[in-house]
C-alpha positions in Angstrom: 25.0 -76.4 -29.1 25.8 -72.7 -28.6 28.8 -71.9 -26.8 29.7 -68.3 -25.4 33.3 -67.7 -24.2 33.6 -67.0 -20.5 34.9 -63.7 -20.8 32.0 -62.5 -23.3 29.4 -64.2 -21.0 30.5 -62.2 -18.1 30.4 -59.0 -20.2 26.9 -59.8 -21.4 25.8 -60.7 -18.0 27.3 -57.4 -16.5 25.5 -55.3 -19.3 22.2 -57.1 -18.6 22.5 -56.4 -14.8 23.5 -52.8 -15.4 20.4 -52.4 -17.7 18.3 -54.1 -15.1 19.4 -51.8 -12.5 18.7 -48.5 -14.6 15.3 -49.7 -15.6 14.6 -50.3 -11.8 15.9 -46.9 -11.0 13.7 -45.1 -13.8 10.7 -47.0 -12.8 11.2 -45.9 -9.1 11.9 -42.3 -10.2 8.5 -42.4 -12.2 6.5 -43.9 -9.3 7.8 -41.3 -6.9 7.0 -38.5 -9.4 3.6 -39.9 -9.8 2.8 -40.1 -6.1 4.1 -36.6 -5.6 1.9 -35.2 -8.2 -1.1 -37.0 -6.7 -0.4 -35.9 -3.3 0.1 -32.2 -4.4 -3.4 -31.8 -6.1 -6.0 -29.9 -4.1 -9.1 -31.4 -2.4 -11.9 -32.4 -4.5 -12.8 -29.6 -6.7 -16.2 -28.3 -6.0 -18.5 -27.2 -8.6 -19.0 -23.3 -8.9 -21.8 -21.8 -6.6 -25.2 -21.4 -8.4 -27.2 -18.2 -8.0 -29.6 -19.2 -5.4 -32.0 -17.6 -2.6 -30.9 -18.9 0.7 -33.1 -19.4 3.7 -32.6 -16.7 6.6 -33.9 -17.3 9.9 -33.6 -15.7 13.5 -33.2 -12.2 12.5 -32.2 -10.2 15.6 -31.5 -6.8 16.1 -30.0 -5.1 19.4 -31.4 -1.5 19.5 -29.9 1.9 18.9 -26.6 2.4 20.8 -27.3 6.1 21.4 -24.2 6.9 23.7 -21.6 6.1 21.0 -19.5 8.3 18.5 -19.0 6.7 15.1 -15.3 7.2 15.3 -15.1 5.6 18.8 -16.8 2.3 17.9 -15.4 -1.0 16.9 -17.1 -2.7 13.9 -16.7 -6.4 13.2 -18.5 -9.4 11.7 -18.7 -12.7 13.6 -19.4 -15.8 11.8 -20.2 -19.0 13.5 -21.5 -22.3 12.1 -24.6 -23.7 13.8 -26.8 -26.8 13.7 -27.1 -28.6 10.3 -25.1 -26.5 7.8 -26.3 -23.1 9.3 -24.1 -19.9 9.6 -24.8 -17.3 12.2 -23.8 -13.8 10.9 -23.5 -10.9 13.3 -22.7 -7.3 12.4 -21.5 -5.6 15.4 -22.1 -1.7 15.4 -23.7 -1.4 12.0 -25.1 2.0 11.3 -28.7 2.7 10.6 -31.2 5.4 11.2 -32.3 6.0 14.6 -35.8 5.3 13.8 -35.5 2.2 11.4 -38.8 0.5 11.8 -38.6 -3.1 10.9 -35.2 -4.5 10.1 -35.1 -7.4 7.6 -32.5 -9.7 6.3 -32.0 -11.7 3.1 -29.2 -13.8 1.9 -28.4 -15.3 -1.6 -25.7 -16.3 -3.9 -25.1 -14.1 -7.0 -22.0 -14.3 -9.3 -20.5 -17.1 -6.9 -20.6 -14.4 -4.0 -22.7 -15.0 -0.8 -24.5 -11.7 -0.3 -26.1 -10.8 3.1 -28.4 -7.8 3.0 -29.7 -6.1 6.1 -32.3 -3.4 5.3 -34.5 -1.2 7.2 -38.2 -0.2 6.4 -37.9 3.4 7.7 -41.7 4.5 8.3 -40.8 8.2 8.8 -38.0 10.4 7.6 -35.3 10.6 10.2 -32.3 12.8 10.5 -30.1 10.8 12.7 -28.1 7.6 12.9 -26.9 5.1 15.6 -25.3 1.8 16.0 -27.2 -1.5 15.9 -25.9 -5.1 16.4 -27.6 -7.1 13.7 -27.8 -10.9 13.4 -29.3 -13.6 11.2 -28.8 -17.3 10.5 -28.4 -18.6 7.0 -29.3 -22.2 5.9 -28.1 -24.6 3.3 -24.3 -23.9 3.8 -21.7 -26.2 2.3 -18.3 -27.0 3.3 -16.3 -25.0 1.2 -14.7 -21.5 0.7 -17.1 -18.5 0.2 -16.7 -15.0 -0.8 -19.1 -12.9 1.4 -20.4 -9.4 1.0 -22.4 -7.8 3.6 -24.7 -4.9 2.8 -26.4 -2.5 5.4 -28.7 0.3 4.1 -26.6 0.6 1.0 -25.7 -0.5 -2.5 -22.0 -0.8 -1.6 -20.9 -3.6 0.6 -20.0 -2.7 4.2 -17.7 -5.7 4.4 -16.0 -8.0 1.8 -13.9 -10.9 2.7 -13.2 -14.7 2.1 -14.0 -17.5 4.6 -14.1 -21.3 4.9 -17.3 -22.8 6.0 -17.0 -25.8 8.2 -18.9 -27.1 11.2 -15.9 -25.7 13.4 -16.2 -22.1 11.9 -16.1 -19.5 14.7 -14.3 -16.4 13.5 -14.2 -12.7 14.1 -13.3 -10.2 11.2 -12.6 -6.5 11.9 -14.0 -4.0 9.4 -13.1 -0.4 8.9 -15.8 2.3 9.5 -17.5 3.6 6.4 
């Protein structure tokens, strides 16, 4: 039979309990660290946007606002989620010629940027400009963050910003006159 003197028994028992406590503390520390790391991760990473032509519907324009001076008017963009993954884009007080003919709109993804283009088919040469309210609805939107550029009668965007598309989107973005 194996016999351990009493004082050695208590010493071994004490060391065993101390080691057990340290292992428990270390395990809890690791568990807390893992849980914190998991909770700090961003939402599910979405794949990058692919170059794609988007469907545009409900193109609307509100006539030439003749009684405005370009320095006196407020320009802004309104974004509103509608229906099944649709985005209504309104450009208030966009500058076009005073005889634009047909105004069209297109939207596409290029280099991970949502680009909205309003263009005018000017049938005759005009030597005047005025403000219009332009509007279109873009389909196939996803719940995610978008970089957007809005073009009107130019190769340079009139507005550039980032927004988060969701079914609750309803925002207004002020833009500086160009």
